C-alpha positions as CSV (number, residue, x, y, z in Angstrom):
1,X,-4.6,265.5,325.2
2,X,-8.8,266.3,325.2
3,X,-10.9,263.5,322.9
4,X,-13.4,264.3,320.7
5,X,-15.8,264.8,323.5
6,X,-13.9,267.6,324.9
7,X,-13.7,269.1,321.4
8,X,-17.5,269.0,320.6
9,X,-18.1,270.4,324.2
10,X,-15.8,273.6,323.3
11,X,-17.9,274.2,320.3
12,X,-20.5,274.4,322.3
13,X,-19.3,276.7,324.9
14,X,-18.3,278.8,322.4
15,X,-21.3,278.7,320.5
16,X,-19.5,277.7,317.0
17,X,-19.4,274.7,314.9
18,X,-16.7,272.7,313.3
19,X,-16.8,274.4,310.3
20,X,-15.9,277.7,311.0
21,X,-13.4,279.5,310.2
22,X,-9.9,280.3,312.4
23,X,-10.8,283.7,312.5
24,X,-14.0,283.2,314.4
25,X,-12.7,280.3,316.1
26,X,-10.1,282.7,318.3
27,X,-12.5,286.0,318.4
28,X,-15.1,283.2,320.1
29,X,-12.3,282.0,322.6
30,X,-10.9,285.6,323.2
31,X,-14.4,286.5,323.9
32,X,-15.2,283.8,326.3
33,X,-12.1,284.2,328.4
34,X,-13.0,287.6,329.0
35,X,-16.2,286.2,330.5
36,X,-14.7,283.4,332.2
37,X,-12.0,285.6,334.1
38,X,-11.8,285.0,337.8
39,X,-11.2,289.2,338.1
40,X,-14.3,290.0,336.5
41,X,-17.0,291.5,338.5
42,X,-19.4,288.3,339.6
43,X,-17.4,286.1,338.6
44,X,-18.6,282.3,339.3
45,X,-16.5,280.8,342.2
46,X,-15.7,277.8,339.3
47,X,-14.4,280.5,337.3
48,X,-10.8,279.6,337.1
49,X,-11.5,275.9,336.6
50,X,-13.5,276.6,333.8
51,X,-11.1,278.9,332.5
52,X,-8.4,276.5,332.9
53,X,-10.2,273.8,331.0
54,X,-11.4,276.3,328.3
55,X,-7.3,277.2,327.9
56,X,-6.5,273.1,328.1
57,X,-9.0,272.4,324.9
58,X,-8.5,276.1,322.7
59,X,-4.5,274.7,323.2
60,X,-5.0,271.1,321.8
61,X,-7.3,272.5,318.9
62,X,-4.5,274.7,317.8
63,X,-1.9,272.2,318.0
64,X,-4.7,270.0,315.8
65,X,-5.2,272.8,313.5
66,X,-0.6,273.3,313.2
67,X,-0.3,269.8,312.5
68,X,-3.3,269.0,309.7
69,X,-4.5,272.7,308.8
70,X,-7.7,272.3,310.1
71,X,-9.4,273.0,313.3
72,X,-10.7,269.4,314.8
73,X,-14.0,268.1,313.3
74,X,-13.7,270.0,310.2
75,X,-14.2,268.4,306.9
76,X,-10.8,267.4,305.3
77,X,-9.9,267.9,301.5
78,X,-11.2,265.8,299.1
79,X,-14.3,264.9,301.2
80,X,-18.3,265.4,300.7
81,X,-18.5,268.0,303.6
82,X,-17.6,271.6,303.4
83,X,-14.2,272.8,301.9
84,X,-11.1,273.0,304.0
85,X,-9.8,276.7,304.8
86,X,-7.3,276.3,301.3
87,X,-9.2,274.2,298.9
88,X,-6.4,272.9,296.7
89,X,-6.7,274.1,292.8
90,X,-6.7,271.5,290.1
91,X,-3.6,272.1,287.3
92,X,-5.0,272.2,284.0
93,X,-3.2,269.2,281.6
94,X,-2.2,272.2,278.8
95,X,0.0,273.6,281.6
96,X,1.5,270.8,282.3
97,X,2.3,269.7,278.8
98,X,3.5,273.1,277.3
99,X,6.9,273.1,279.0
100,X,7.6,269.7,277.9
101,X,7.3,271.1,274.1
102,X,9.1,273.8,274.7
103,X,12.1,271.7,275.4
104,X,11.4,269.5,272.8
105,X,11.6,272.8,270.2
106,X,14.7,273.9,272.2
107,X,16.4,270.8,272.1
108,X,15.9,270.4,267.9
109,X,17.1,274.2,267.8
110,X,20.3,273.3,269.6
111,X,20.6,269.8,267.3
112,X,20.1,272.0,264.4
113,X,22.8,274.6,265.2
114,X,25.0,271.8,266.2
115,X,24.8,270.0,262.6
116,X,25.5,273.3,260.7
117,X,28.7,273.9,262.7
118,X,30.0,270.5,262.0
119,X,29.3,270.8,258.5
120,X,31.2,274.4,258.0
121,X,34.2,272.9,260.0
122,X,34.2,269.9,257.3
123,X,33.5,272.0,254.5
124,X,36.5,274.5,255.3
125,X,38.9,271.7,256.4
126,X,38.7,269.9,252.3
127,X,37.9,272.8,250.5
128,X,40.5,275.8,251.5
129,X,41.9,277.7,249.2
130,X,45.3,276.7,248.5
131,X,48.3,278.8,249.5
132,X,49.6,281.1,246.8
133,X,53.2,279.9,246.4
134,X,54.1,283.5,245.2
135,X,53.0,284.7,249.0
136,X,54.1,281.9,250.9
137,X,58.1,280.8,251.6
138,X,59.2,278.7,254.0
139,X,61.8,279.8,257.1
140,X,64.8,279.0,254.9
141,X,63.7,281.4,251.8
142,X,62.6,284.0,254.4
143,X,66.4,284.2,255.6
144,X,67.6,283.7,252.0
145,X,65.6,286.7,250.7
146,X,66.5,288.8,254.0
147,X,70.4,288.0,253.3
148,X,70.0,289.3,249.7
149,X,68.8,292.5,250.8
150,X,71.5,295.6,251.0
151,X,72.7,295.9,255.2
152,X,71.8,299.4,255.0
153,X,71.8,299.9,258.8
154,X,75.3,298.3,258.9
155,X,76.9,301.1,256.7
156,X,78.7,303.2,259.4
157,X,80.9,305.4,257.0
158,X,81.0,306.9,253.9
159,X,83.2,304.5,250.8
160,X,83.1,304.0,247.4
161,X,79.5,302.7,245.6
162,X,77.3,303.8,249.0
163,X,74.2,305.4,247.8
164,X,72.5,308.8,248.3
165,X,70.4,307.7,251.1
166,X,73.5,306.0,253.0
167,X,75.6,309.5,252.8
168,X,72.6,310.7,254.6
169,X,71.9,308.6,256.9
170,X,75.7,308.5,257.9
171,X,76.8,312.1,257.6
172,X,73.2,314.2,257.8
173,X,71.7,316.8,255.2
174,X,74.6,318.4,252.9
175,X,74.9,322.0,253.3
176,X,74.5,323.0,249.9
177,X,75.5,321.3,246.5
178,X,74.0,319.4,244.0
179,X,72.8,315.9,242.8
180,X,76.3,315.1,241.9
181,X,77.9,317.0,244.6
182,X,76.9,317.2,248.0
183,X,78.7,320.2,249.7
184,X,79.6,320.0,254.0
185,X,81.0,323.1,254.6
186,X,84.9,322.4,252.9
187,X,84.3,319.0,252.5
188,X,82.2,317.4,249.7
189,X,81.4,313.8,248.3
190,X,80.5,313.5,244.4
191,X,78.1,311.1,243.0
192,X,77.7,309.0,239.8
193,X,74.6,307.1,238.9
194,X,73.6,307.9,242.8
195,X,76.2,305.9,244.2
196,X,79.7,307.8,245.8
197,X,82.5,307.6,243.5
198,X,84.9,310.6,245.5
199,X,84.8,312.7,248.1
200,X,87.4,315.1,250.5
201,X,87.3,315.3,253.9
202,X,88.7,318.4,255.4
203,X,90.0,319.2,259.2
204,X,87.8,321.8,259.6
205,X,84.7,320.0,259.1
206,X,85.4,316.3,258.7
207,X,83.6,313.9,256.8
208,X,83.2,310.3,258.7
209,X,85.6,308.5,256.0
210,X,88.4,306.3,256.5
211,X,90.6,308.3,254.4
212,X,91.1,312.1,253.3
213,X,90.2,310.7,249.4
214,X,89.3,307.3,248.3
215,X,92.4,305.4,247.8
216,X,93.9,305.7,244.2
217,X,94.4,301.8,243.8
218,X,90.6,301.7,245.1
219,X,88.8,299.9,242.2
220,X,85.3,300.9,241.5
221,X,82.5,300.0,239.0
222,X,79.7,302.1,238.3
223,X,76.1,300.2,238.8
224,X,74.4,298.2,235.8
225,X,72.5,300.7,233.7
226,X,74.2,303.8,234.3
227,X,74.4,305.9,231.6
228,X,75.9,309.4,233.4
């Protein structure tokens, strides 16, 4: 690579100084290349050698600029000379301190939210309302309650003591009749206090019963509080 004296000669040949801009440096170089080109009419016999020397110095100057961000001989950043191509802007103290204060404020807000959540969980665990014994029940109690319910779904035939709703589910809606007697064509079902006390199943339209009439030996007791 050429020395500093060569760069001084380069600036003199390009009629520039070391503090010129990169754009002015390139423009002067292109102008000088056109003047030294051997193909130019009336070119000097040493034009080819002068052009090679110029190209070598220009290449060295551009490599220096790539490494250091300035042309050879130009003032460095922070020196007392002319400022470089891209002067650095000093940072303001307020701009540096502002993110730190915002970060501290965000941390305090998050800490306050966490404390409120912990307090809420503690209150919920220690002051939760007691369960109403009338509402809550153990699995054994639930099974006991379920067993005491009338098993209407398992009734498949009409029998003494069966409710009117169960008769409707088994046999369907009656063709005619009244509250104490439902008629299904020639067949009928008799009720007292809302339960079956008698029936007749005709072969023309049989009921879903076990026998044509209730067995004579069957004993039936009316429901409690029956006043019919």
